Residue, then its C-alpha position, 0 to 999 in steps of 0.5 A: m496523470s492519474l492515480h496508481s493504486m499499490t495492488g496489482f496483479a498480472r500473468e504473462t506466459g511464454t515459450h522459448g525452444p525447450w522452456r515453458f515459462a509464466w511470469e506472475i507479478r503481484s503487489v500490496n501496500g508499502r511505505g516504499l518500493e520493495v522488489k522480491f523474485k523468485l526465480p528458476p536455478g541458474f537465472e539467479a542473476l537476472a533478479e538485479p537487472l529486473r529490480r532495476t526495471v521496476s524501480g523506473k516504472l513504479q515508485r511505491g508497493s511491496v512487489f513480488a514477482l514468480l517466474s515458473a519455468s520448466r524445460e522439457t526433456q529432449i527425446g533421447a536425452s537421459p534424465i539422470n545427470e549420471a556424472l553427478l550422481d556417481a559424484v554425489v554416491g561416491a561421497a556418501v559411501r565415504a562418508a558411510q565408512r568413515h562414521n560407520l553407518p551403513p551404505p547410504e540408499i540410491s533413492p535420497l541420492v537421486a533427489v539431490r538437486g541437478v541429479a534427476g530431471a532435465d539438466e539446465s547445466g547441460e545449456s551452453e552459455e550461448a542457450r541459457n543467454a538466450s534464454a534469458a533475454a526470452f524470460t527478461a523480454s517477457f518479464a517487461s511485457a508482464l510489467e507493463a500489464f501490471a502498470h496498467a492494472r495498477a492505473e485502473e485500479g488508481s481510477r477507481l480510487e480516484g472516484v472514491l476519493t472525490t466523493q468523500l472529499a465532497a462529503i468532507e467539504r459538505l460537512t465542513e460547510a455544515a459545522e460553519a452553517c450549524p446555528a449553534r455557531q451564530p454570535a446570537a446563539v453563543r452569547e444567549r448560552l453563555a447569558k443563560q449559564v451565567r444567570e443560573l450560576l448567579e441565582a445559585s450562589s450571591s458569591f460569584d463575582p459578576d465582572r469574573l464570570h464575564q470574563e470567563a464567559v468571554l474565554i470560554a467562547s474563544r476556546a469554544d470557536v471552531r473557526e480556525e479548524i473550519d478554514r483549515l478544513r476548507a484548505h485542506v480539501a482545496a489541496a487535496r483536490e489540487l493532488l487528485a488532479t495532479g496525479g501520479a506518485v502522490g499518496r503520501r501527500l495524500d496520507f499527510l492530508a489525511q492526518e490533518f483532516s483527522r486532527e481538525a476533526n477531532t479538535l472540532t468534535a472536541k470544542a462542540n458545545d452543541v448537540a447538532l455540532s457534535r453530531i456534525g463533528l463525529e459524522l465528519k471523523s467517519v467521513v474522515e477515517q474511511w478517506r485515509e483508508q483509501v488513501q493507503n492504497v494510493e501509489 
């Protein structure tokens, strides 16, 4: 199973009877799955069943679905709902009389929702159910195209993450092989520091200095960080191979990578190892940013 991105877009158009409509579905990153709909008046009830359809298909992302629909007016049909207009005018006149206001103008009243234009409420229940069924079927097609777009983007993401993971592994091995980490180099560096301190003052206790040097050497050892980085690389590769909705687990690994890279850099007591640590931190941060897009 391949990775899926949390970002995507799809558009599906269709016709049904007098209706001309188009679905647009888009998504961005999200901690969980959030689905919002914008539907034409009278079709708001479609939101909940369509939301369940989305939740059966997707795991994460902030998804927004828009249904744009227009209904052609039948020839000979009145573009004005006169019954509704009469009721609105009557209510406005009565309100004006009660409050001693001038008679209302007709233009704003015609703009009241449902008065002007095609009267969707004029559809029979059977016709409206058929229209809702057509919208739902079209949404299913749009959702398939949308999921496919997220899968294609996920495939590209997988390539980027794999390349960055190889860089993390390479830098981890470079830290392991860094000459400054070799026991002989560590002993020589500490011995030099001890000699310089003894030459500066005769009051230092050589035995105590030796104990402190051993303690400093143990604190500067990055063996544990290197081992954990290797383990995280192996775990990340396994997740990428598994695919599916692994974004949360990859994000957790990104945090672990960052923690070990920071500790390795902080412990580095050599210029070469510090450079490796800084480069490792940079690559880990790039990897973490890309992981945020994975479902």
